[in-house]
C-alpha positions in Angstrom: 6.0 3.0 2.2 5.4 5.9 0.2 5.5 9.4 1.9 5.7 13.0 0.4 7.3 16.3 0.6 6.1 19.5 1.7 5.7 20.2 -1.8 3.8 17.4 -3.1 6.4 15.5 -4.5 5.8 11.5 -3.6 9.3 9.5 -2.7 10.0 6.0 -1.3 11.1 5.5 2.3 12.5 1.7 3.0 14.7 0.2 5.6 16.2 -2.0 2.6 17.7 1.5 1.7 19.4 2.5 5.0 22.9 3.6 4.7 23.5 4.8 8.7 21.6 5.5 11.6 22.6 7.7 14.5 20.8 8.3 18.2 18.0 10.3 16.8 17.3 9.1 12.9 18.5 6.8 10.2 19.7 7.5 6.9 18.2 6.5 3.5 18.8 6.4 -0.2 15.6 7.9 -2.3 15.6 5.8 -5.0 13.4 9.2 -6.7 15.8 11.3 -5.6 19.5 9.6 -6.2 21.6 13.1 -5.3 19.6 12.9 -1.9 19.2 10.7 1.2 16.3 11.3 3.8 16.5 11.4 7.3 14.0 9.5 9.2 13.9 10.1 12.9 13.4 6.8 15.1 10.5 7.9 17.3 7.7 9.2 15.2 6.2 10.6 17.9 8.9 13.1 18.7 8.9 16.4 16.0 12.4 16.9 15.9 11.8 19.7 12.7 9.4 21.5 11.6 8.7 24.1 8.9 9.8 27.3 11.4 13.4 25.6 12.2 14.1 24.2 8.5 13.7 28.3 7.4 15.6 29.5 10.2 18.1 27.2 8.9 17.6 28.1 5.1 20.0 30.9 4.9 23.4 28.8 5.7 25.4 28.2 2.7 24.5 24.8 0.5 28.1 24.7 -0.3 29.3 24.1 3.5 26.4 23.1 5.1 24.4 19.8 4.4 20.6 22.0 5.3 17.3 19.8 5.0 15.9 20.2 1.8 12.4 19.2 1.9 10.3 18.1 5.0 8.9 14.6 4.6 5.5 13.6 5.8 3.8 10.6 6.1 0.9 10.5 2.9 -2.3 10.5 3.7 -4.1 10.0 0.4 -2.7 12.0 -1.7 -1.7 14.6 0.5 1.0 15.2 3.3 -0.5 14.4 6.4 1.0 18.0 8.0 -1.3 17.4 11.3 1.3 14.6 12.5 4.3 16.4 11.3 7.4 15.8 9.5 8.6 12.3 9.5 11.8 13.7 8.8 13.7 15.7 5.6 15.7 15.0 2.3 19.3 16.4 2.5 22.5 16.5 0.1 24.0 13.1 -0.8 27.6 13.2 0.0 29.4 11.1 -1.8 31.7 7.6 -0.4 35.0 10.0 -1.1 33.8 12.1 2.4 34.9 11.5 5.5 35.4 12.8 9.1 37.4 15.5 9.3 38.5 14.1 12.8 40.4 11.1 10.7 42.9 13.8 10.1 44.1 14.0 13.0 45.6 10.6 13.2 49.0 10.7 11.4 48.9 7.4 10.5 46.0 8.0 8.3 47.5 11.8 6.5 50.7 9.5 5.5 48.7 6.9 3.9 46.4 8.9 2.4 49.8 11.4 1.4 47.7 14.6 3.3 50.3 16.9 3.6 50.4 20.2 5.3 49.4 22.7 2.7 46.1 20.8 2.2 45.4 20.8 5.8 46.0 24.6 6.1 44.0 25.2 3.4 41.2 23.8 5.3 42.4 25.7 8.7 42.1 28.8 6.6 38.1 28.4 5.4 36.5 26.9 9.0 36.7 30.0 10.9 34.6 32.1 7.5 32.6 28.8 7.6 31.5 28.8 11.3 31.3 32.7 11.0 28.9 32.6 8.1 26.4 30.7 10.7 26.9 32.6 13.5 26.4 36.4 11.3 22.7 35.1 10.7 22.5 33.8 14.5 23.0 30.1 14.4 25.0 28.1 16.8 26.7 25.6 15.7 26.5 23.3 19.1 28.2 19.9 18.6 31.1 21.3 16.3 33.4 18.2 16.2 35.7 16.3 14.1 32.6 14.3 13.5 30.1 16.7 12.5 32.5 18.4 9.7 33.4 16.0 6.5 36.0 16.4 3.9 36.7 15.0 0.1 39.8 14.7 -1.1 39.7 17.8 -2.7 39.6 19.8 0.0 36.0 19.7 0.4 34.3 20.5 3.5 30.9 19.5 4.8 28.8 20.1 8.1 26.7 18.0 8.5 24.1 17.5 11.5 22.9 20.7 10.5 19.1 20.1 11.7 20.4 20.6 15.6 21.7 23.5 14.9 20.6 26.6 17.5 18.2 29.2 15.6 16.3 32.2 16.8 13.2 29.4 17.0 15.0 26.6 18.0 17.2 26.1 21.7 20.0 23.8 21.2 19.2 20.2 23.1 23.1 20.1 25.1 24.1 17.6 23.5 27.7 17.1 22.9 30.9 15.4 22.5 32.9 15.9 25.3 35.8 16.4 23.2 34.3 19.9 22.2 32.4 21.0 25.1 33.3 24.0 26.8 33.6 22.5 30.3 35.1 25.6 31.7 31.9 27.9 31.4 29.9 24.5 32.7 29.2 23.6 28.9 26.6 26.2 27.6 26.0 26.3 24.3 26.4 29.8 22.6 28.7 31.3 20.2 31.7 31.2 22.7 31.4 27.5 22.7 31.9 27.5 19.2 34.9 28.9 19.2 36.4 26.7 21.6 35.1 24.3 19.7 36.6 25.2 16.5 39.7 26.0 18.4 40.2 22.2 19.5 39.3 20.9 15.4 42.1 23.2 14.6 44.4 22.3 17.3 43.8 18.4 16.5 44.3 18.8 13.0 47.5 20.8 13.8 49.2 18.8 16.1 47.7 15.2 16.0 46.2 16.0 19.5 43.4 17.3 21.8 45.0 20.1 23.6 43.5 18.7 27.0 44.7 15.0 26.4 47.5 13.0 27.3 47.8 11.7 31.1 48.2 14.1 34.0 49.2 12.7 36.9 47.1 14.6 39.4 44.0 15.5 37.4 42.9 12.5 35.3 39.5 13.3 33.3 40.0 15.7 30.7 37.0 18.1 32.1 38.9 18.8 35.0 41.7 19.6 33.5 40.2 22.5 31.3 38.6 24.1 34.6 42.0 24.2 35.7 43.5 25.4 32.4 46.0 23.1 31.9 46.7 22.1 28.3 49.2 19.8 26.8 51.5 22.2 26.2 51.4 23.6 29.7 54.7 24.0 32.2 53.9 21.4 34.1 56.0 18.4 35.4 52.8 16.3 35.9 51.9 16.3 32.6 53.0 13.0 30.3 52.7 14.2 26.8 52.1 11.7 24.1 54.5 11.2 21.6 52.5 12.0 18.2 51.9 15.2 19.6 53.9 18.2 17.5 54.2 21.7 18.9 52.4 24.3 17.2 55.0 26.7 15.1 53.5 29.4 14.2 53.2 31.7 16.8 50.8 33.8 16.4 48.5 31.1 16.4 49.9 29.7 19.2 49.6 33.0 21.5 45.3 32.4 20.5 45.6 28.8 21.6 47.5 29.8 24.8 44.7 33.1 25.1 42.1 30.3 24.8 43.2 27.3 26.9 45.4 29.4 29.6 43.4 32.5 30.0 40.2 31.5 29.3 39.3 34.0 26.7 36.5 32.7 23.7 36.8 34.4 20.5 37.1 33.2 16.8 40.5 31.9 15.6 42.2 34.3 13.2 44.0 32.3 10.9 46.8 33.8 8.4 49.0 31.4 6.8 49.7 28.6 9.7 52.9 27.1 10.0 52.8 23.5 9.8 54.4 21.5 12.5 58.2 20.3 12.1 58.4 16.8 10.8 59.8 14.9 13.3 63.7 13.6 12.6 63.5 10.1 11.2 64.5 7.2 13.6 68.1 5.9 13.0 69.0 3.2 14.7 71.4 -0.2 14.0 70.3 -2.9 12.5 69.7 -4.9 15.7 68.6 -3.3 19.0 67.0 -4.5 22.1 64.6 -3.0 24.5 63.9 -4.8 27.8 62.7 -8.1 26.8 62.0 -7.3 23.4 64.8 -8.0 20.3 64.2 -5.0 17.5 65.5 -5.6 14.2 65.0 -3.4 11.5 63.3 -4.0 7.9 63.8 -0.9 6.5 65.0 2.9 7.6 63.7 5.7 4.9 66.1 7.6 3.6 66.7 11.3 4.3 64.0 12.1 1.6 61.5 9.0 1.7 58.5 7.9 4.1 56.6 4.6 4.1 53.3 5.6 3.1 51.4 1.8 3.8 53.1 -1.6 4.7 51.1 -4.9 4.3 51.8 -8.3 5.9 50.5 -11.0 5.9 51.9 -14.5 8.0 54.1 -15.1 4.8 54.5 -12.4 2.7 54.7 -8.4 3.1 55.2 -5.1 1.6 56.9 -1.7 2.3 55.3 1.1 0.4 57.5 3.9 0.2 57.2 7.1 -1.7 60.3 6.0 -4.0 59.9 2.4 -4.0 57.7 -0.6 -3.3 59.8 -3.4 -1.2 58.3 -6.8 -0.9 59.9 -9.3 2.2 59.7 -12.9 2.8 58.5 -13.3 6.5 58.2 -16.9 6.1 60.7 -18.0 8.8 60.9 -16.8 12.5 63.1 -14.1 13.3 63.8 -12.7 9.8 62.9 -10.7 7.5 64.0 -11.2 3.8 64.0 -8.6 1.1 63.2 -10.4 -2.3 62.1 -7.1 -4.4 62.5 -3.5 -4.7 60.5 -2.0 -7.5 61.5 1.7 -7.9 59.5 3.3 -10.5 62.0 3.6 -13.5 61.4 -0.6 -13.5 58.2 -0.3 -13.6 56.5 -0.9 -17.3 55.3 2.9 -18.9 51.6 1.6 -18.3 51.8 1.4 -14.6 53.2 4.7 -13.1 54.4 4.0 -9.6 52.7 6.8 -7.6 49.7 5.7 -8.6 49.5 2.5 -8.2 48.0 0.5 -4.8 50.0 -2.8 -4.4 48.4 -5.8 -2.0 49.8 -9.1 -0.5 48.4 -12.7 0.0 49.9 -15.2 1.3 52.0 -15.8 -1.7 51.1 -13.7 -4.6 51.3 -9.6 -4.7 49.1 -7.7 -6.5 48.9 -3.9 -7.8 45.9 -1.9 -9.0 45.5 0.7 -11.5 42.7 2.6 -12.9 40.3 -0.6 -12.4 42.6 -3.3 -13.1 44.4 -5.7 -11.5 48.2 -6.8 -12.1 49.7 -9.9 -10.9 53.2 -9.1 -10.1 55.5 -12.6 -11.6 58.0 -14.6 -10.4 60.3 -13.1 -12.9 59.6 -9.8 -12.0 56.9 -9.1 -15.1 53.1 -8.1 -14.7 50.0 -10.4 -15.8 47.0 -8.5 -16.3 43.8 -10.6 -14.5 41.1 -10.6 -16.8 38.2 -11.4 -14.7 38.8 -8.5 -12.9 37.6 -5.1 -13.0 36.0 -2.0 -11.0 34.3 1.3 -11.9 34.9 4.8 -10.6 32.1 4.5 -7.7 34.1 0.5 -6.3 35.1 0.8 -3.0 37.1 -2.2 -1.2 39.3 -3.0 1.7 41.6 -5.6 1.7 40.8 -8.5 5.2 43.8 -10.5 5.3 44.3 -12.3 1.5 41.0 -11.4 0.4 40.3 -8.0 -1.5 36.7 -7.2 -0.4 35.2 -5.1 -3.3 31.4 -3.6 -3.4 30.7 -2.4 -6.7 27.9 -1.7 -8.6 24.7 -4.3 -7.2 27.6 -7.2 -5.9 29.8 -7.3 -3.1 32.5 -10.3 -4.0 35.5 -11.9 -2.5 38.4 -11.4 -4.7 41.2 -14.3 -3.4 44.6 -13.3 -4.1 45.9 -16.2 -3.4 43.9 -18.1 -5.8 45.4 -17.6 -9.9 45.6 -19.6 -12.3 47.2 -18.2 -15.5 45.0 -14.9 -15.6 42.0 -15.7 -13.8 41.2 -15.3 -9.9 39.3 -16.6 -8.1 36.3 -14.4 -7.1 32.9 -15.1 -4.7 30.1 -12.5 -6.1 27.1 -11.9 -4.1 24.0 -9.2 -4.9 23.7 -6.8 -1.8 22.6 -3.3 -1.5 26.2 -1.9 -1.8 25.0 2.0 -0.4 24.6 0.1 3.1 28.0 -0.9 3.7 30.6 1.3 5.5 34.0 1.2 4.3 36.0 3.8 5.8 35.0 2.6 9.5 36.5 -0.7 9.0 34.2 -2.7 7.2 30.1 -2.4 8.7 26.7 -3.2 6.8 24.0 -0.9 8.1 20.6 -3.2 6.8 16.8 -2.1 8.2 18.5 -1.2 12.1 20.8 -3.9 12.5 24.7 -3.7 11.6 27.0 -6.8 10.6 30.3 -6.8 10.5 33.0 -9.1 8.6 36.2 -10.4 9.3 38.5 -13.6 7.6 37.5 -16.8 8.8 40.3 -19.0 7.9 39.1 -19.3 3.7 36.6 -16.9 3.6 35.0 -13.7 4.9 32.9 -14.4 7.7 29.7 -11.8 9.3 28.6 -11.6 12.6 25.9 -9.3 13.8 27.0 -6.2 16.1 26.6 -6.8 19.8 25.6 -3.5 20.5 22.6 -0.7 19.0 25.0 1.2 17.1 29.4 1.3 16.3 30.8 4.2 14.6 33.9 1.7 13.2 35.4 -1.2 14.1 39.0 -2.6 13.5 39.7 -6.8 13.3 42.4 -9.1 13.1 41.2 -12.6 13.2 38.4 -13.1 15.2 39.0 -10.5 17.8 39.3 -6.6 17.8 37.7 -3.6 19.0 34.5 -1.4 18.1 34.1 2.4 18.6 30.8 3.6 19.6 28.8 6.9 21.8 28.0 6.4 25.1 25.9 9.5 25.8 25.3 10.4 29.7 22.5 13.4 30.9 23.5 15.2 26.9 27.5 14.6 27.4 28.9 11.9 24.2 32.2 10.1 24.8 33.4 8.3 22.3 34.2 4.6 23.6 36.6 2.2 22.2 36.0 -1.5 23.6 37.8 -4.7 22.6 35.6 -7.8 21.5 35.9 -11.4 19.9 34.2 -13.8 17.6 32.7 -17.2 19.2 30.4 -18.7 16.7 27.8 -16.3 15.4 28.2 -14.1 18.5 30.5 -10.7 18.8 31.5 -10.8 22.7 32.1 -7.6 24.1 34.6 -7.9 27.0 34.3 -4.7 28.9 37.8 -3.9 28.7 38.5 -0.3 27.4 41.3 1.6 24.9 42.1 5.4 25.2 41.8 5.1 21.1 42.2 3.5 17.8 45.1 0.9 18.0 46.3 -0.6 15.2 47.3 -4.2 16.7 48.6 -7.5 16.1 46.9 -10.8 16.4 49.0 -14.0 17.2 46.2 -17.4 17.0 47.5 -19.9 19.4 44.6 -22.1 19.1 41.5 -21.8 17.0 39.1 -19.8 19.3 42.5 -17.9 21.0 45.3 -16.0 20.3 47.4 -13.2 21.8 47.1 -9.6 21.3 50.3 -6.9 20.8 48.9 -3.2 21.5 51.4 -0.5 20.6 51.5 2.6 22.9 54.1 4.9 23.8 57.5 3.6 24.3 55.7 0.0 25.2 53.9 -3.0 23.8 50.6 -4.4 25.1 50.2 -8.0 25.2 46.8 -8.8 26.0 44.8 -12.5 25.9 42.3 -12.5 23.5 40.0 -14.7 26.1 39.0 -11.5 28.1 42.0 -9.1 26.8 43.5 -8.7 30.3 46.9 -7.9 30.1 49.1 -10.5 30.8 52.9 -7.9 30.2 54.7 -4.8 28.7 57.3 -4.8 26.7 59.5 -1.6 27.0 59.9 -0.5 23.9 61.2 2.7 23.1 60.2 3.7 19.0 56.6 2.8 19.4 53.5 5.0 20.1 50.1 4.9 20.0 50.3 5.6 16.2 52.0 2.2 15.4 50.9 -0.1 13.1 52.0 -3.8 14.1 50.6 -6.9 12.2 51.6 -10.7 13.4 53.7 -12.8 10.8 56.0 -16.0 11.1 58.9 -13.7 11.4 57.3 -12.1 14.1 55.4 -9.2 14.8 55.7 -6.0 12.3 55.8 -2.6 13.5 55.7 0.4 11.5 55.2 4.5 10.8 56.3 6.8 8.4 59.7 6.6 9.8 60.3 3.0 10.1 60.0 -0.5 10.0 60.9 -3.1 12.4 60.6 -6.6 13.7 60.0 -7.6 17.2 60.9 -10.8 18.8 60.5 -11.6 22.8 64.5 -12.9 23.6 
């Protein structure tokens, strides 16, 4: 349909341009304004944002806040139908390289994207002043969570969901993520609650952990821990601290966290030059170790000045990419992982710089991506340029098993890594509305209020409609996976993670919840069933895919919640920044 902005400009509002949606509105691109998007409220009978609230928010610095630009009205003749109120508003269209700040709370994400302590410290320097800028205008943010702050690779911060902020003429709804709700003070939204929420965000960035997560033997709920003032650094014998936790080493900052979480004070964090958490000592193990009924063999142990950036393993072939070299492994034989090649920078041709290559593994082929071009690693060690493949600077892509899914221009492409003839690779291409795809949170297509997810169905990529009204992210191996979604009860929003299976054309939710993201492995035992291997602190949990019930758990001291597991013919590959191992039952 045609709508009209407050300043009289006609724009197109059409569900075919949807890129995402939330609980109260959908986000659409605007053909007439390529640098803006429209947020359209789902209930046209409810006025969410009026002129007065928009004007109150206009004092926010657009450098940091994605604030409303123009109100949108239904068109009545050639004029705006202002009597029915605004149906939405326009705002800045953030490029796809912006990701939620919450992504940086995960150690494996930071390692894969080489986000170091200096980058995080720069963000932490900026955050208090941005929040203070809102407070100086009598504006309270409210839902100040890592999901409502976006960041790009250059370290630019953008605060979103701005229309919900509390201003002198608008009271906050009180709907908040439970992780940043200040339960000690009954969840009341105020500047003080913003101080608490900001401290939680900063603590997460520094330690890879929420200050009130972990397991307490007596007080299970996070809210109860907040009220009883038992943060993760409390000296409490009943507290089980996750292995991913790295204590804050900046004494002045740690003292402030103690005042906030133990003494119950509320104030704006004062950030000088926070010292990064100390780097954990690399795991050093003999070539073969055992852990209960689990045999653990070393695949690769990084050298003292080396770390693993990423590992990719298919059934028969795999890669370990470090900051110094790329290692290629044969995993086709049960119980054995054999090193085939190690490629250091000096061994690469001058036109392929190691630090800028992105590597992909199929079942039989290894390819490297550089400046939009694919290079096939030949058996003799040379590289063959793939002549029928290229990417634009705006392309996005994701590897699903041995197929590289590419979204570029007006097409999606399935690039079959194991189907190469000389310098040609097999590519299936379909026209799509590319901005409607979310690659960062899995591979999700948003179209007309419906979400679809994609999975490898044997020889190609298949799609299935989401069983839930709105999912935030998805992780799939074979025909099983987990989705994250937000559950809202009485104004309290909780991020849930639930296993599902794909059966025919249906996504079947299991009811089995996880405590957070897990990079599990899946081994099919039949066309429709298999075994899920789930990492946790000091153990590997084994589930059956029919109902995701736990069959057994293996003790394994090297594993954490941040470990990534992958299924191969050789066994289960487990890796983190400091290790890569092969796991098998004895």
